[in-house]
N, C-alpha and C positions, 0 to 999 in steps of 0.2 A: 828800761826794761830789765829785769833779773834775770840772770843767765845761771842755772844750776849745772855743776858737774858732779857726776859720779864716778867714783872710785870702784875699780872691780878689786874685790878682795882677791888677795893671793894665797888664802887659807884653803879655797874650794879647790879641789882635786878632785880626779876621777881614779876609777881602779887601774893598775897596771896590768900588762900581760900575765905576770907571773902569779899575780892574785887571782885573776881570772883562771888561770889552768889549774892553781890549787882548788879552786871554789869547785871547777869542773870536776877533777878528781875526786874528790870529797863525795860530792853529788852522787857520781856513778859507782863508788864504794857502798854508798849507803843504800841507792836504788839495786845495785847487786845482791845486796845483804837480803833485801826486802823479797826481791824475786826468789832468791834461794830460800827461804824460809817458807814462802808461799808454795812453790813447787814442792817442796819435801813435804808439806803439809798435805798438799793434793794427792801425793803419791801414797801416802799412809792411808789417806780416807778412800782412795781406789783399792788399794790393795785389802783393806779391810773389809769394804764392800764386797769383791770378790770373793775372799773367806767366809764371808758369813753366806753368801748365796750357795756356796758349795757345800757348808754343813748343813743349811737347810734342806739343801737337795738330799743329803744323805740320810737325814733324820725321816723326811718324808718316804723316801724311797724304802726303807726299811718298815715303816709302817705302813706303807701301801701292800708291798709284798707279805708282810704277815699277815694283813687282813684277808688277803687273797687265800693264803695258806690254810687259814683258819677254817675258811668254807670249804675245803676240800672234803669230798665225800659227803656233803651235806643231802641225805635222803630220808626226808621225815615219814615218807611213805614206807620205807624200805623194800620199796619194789624196782626201783629206778636202776640199782646195781652200780651206784656213784661211787668214785673212790679214786686212788692214784693210778694211773695208767703206765706212766714211765716216770723215771728219776734217776737223774746223773747228777755231778757237781756242778753243773751250772746251767741245766734246764729240766725244769719238770712239768709234767701234763697231767690235769686232774680233770674230774667231772663233778658237776652238783647238780642237784634236781632244785633250782630255786625259782623256777616260774611255769606258767602253763602255756600251752599253744597260744593261746590270745595275748599272753604278754601281762596280764592282770592280775594273776596271782601270784603271791611271792611265798608261798608254802609247799610249791612243787605241784606236780602233775603225775608222777610214779615212772618219769623217763628224764633220759638226758637229752632231748633231741632239741630243745628250744634254744634261742639264743642266749649265749653267755653262760651255757651251761657245759660246754668244751673248753678249757681253759690252758695254754700252753705259757709258762714264764721263761724265756731263754735269755741267754747273754751271748751278744753279737760283738765281738772282739774288734770288727772291722769298723763299727760305728760308734763303738764306745757306749752302747746303750743296752739296757734289759727292756727287752720286748714283751708284749702281751698279745697273744694270738688267741682269738675266739671262733676262729672259721673264715674271718673276712682279711686275713694277711696279718703279719707280724706288724705292730704299732708299737713307738717310741712310749716306754713306760717311765724309766728313769734313765736321765742324761748324763753323759761325763763318768761313766762307770768304768773302771781300768780293770776293776777284779769283782768276781761274785763266787761263792762258793756255798752250794747246798751240803751240809753234812747230816745224815739222819740216823736217828736211835732207833732201834726195832725194841719190841716187847722184852727180849731177854736181855737187853742192855747194849749190845753190840752196835758201834759207831761206824758207819761206813759212807763214802761216798757214790759207792754203785750199788745199792740193794740188788739183790738178785729179784727176777720178776714174781717170783714165787712167795717172796717177802714182802710185797708192796702194800698188802694188808694188813702187817705187822708193824709199819711204820707209827711211831708214836710222838716225836718231836723232829722238828727240822731246825737246823741252826744256820742261820742265815749271816754270811761274812760278805760284806762289801766295802770295796775302796772305790772313792771317788776322787776326782782330781779338779782343780778351777778350770773355768773355761779357756783361759787364756795363760801362756807361760807369763813368768815373771823376772825381768832384769836383773841381773846381779843376785840372783838366789838358785841355790842348786840342791835339789833333793837328795840327800846321801841315807834316807830313812831305810831300814828294812821293814816290812811289815809280815807279820805270820798270822796264820788263822789259828783259833783254839783247836784246830784239827791237826796242825803242825805244817799246814803247807805254806812254804816261803814264797811268798808272791813274787813273780816275775824273777825269781831265783835269787833276789838282792836288791839293792838300792837301784833306782831308776836313773840316778845321776843326769836327770836333766832339771827344767825351769820351771816344774809344775809343782804348786801345793797340793797335797793329798790329804784325806781323813778316813780314818779305817774305825769302822764300829761293826759289833754284830750282835745278835739276838736269836733267843730260842725260842721258838712257837710250837705250841701244843697242839698237834692233830687231833681236835677234839670229837672229830666226825668218823675217823679212821677206827675200825675193828670193835665198834660197838653190836 
């Protein structure tokens, strides 16, 4: 009978404890770097998304308010007596003859007693909203609004934030200044900017010094139905 003997190779060896610790350290460093890059990119993406939402909110808000004010005083029959009722720096109430009692006609019926014909746009500083009220209570119109200002240019060129009630039919343009902010604060960001309206109002008296990003825009609306 033949007997075979196997000799164990002395060249085969495993990892030492030191080698395992070094490998674990290197792996941890690589994993940490990957996580750091990932979280950084995720934070940038989230921040950009929040800022984009804020900017879209601002542009949409200015557009909607402009559309509303262009209809102030709309009176196709000339008998409804539509016009601007009250005007202050952050509130405007106006009427428009845009429908009939049945709500089927869009060219008015000679009165301002129908739905959506008496409109109030007002800033609510407590809720940071511009609201719209057509008789059923103030409803949110634009959210995350830090400040809004209506500046009125009269027929003689006077610019004022508080027109005299006797001059409301002399308003020719309304300049809308709107400052909005992000819905949530941003860690490690401090807003030290100062915002000033074209009229010269320094919003909040200077920097907010908080963690909210903000955007400010203004536009001028022609009151095409006033003073006709």
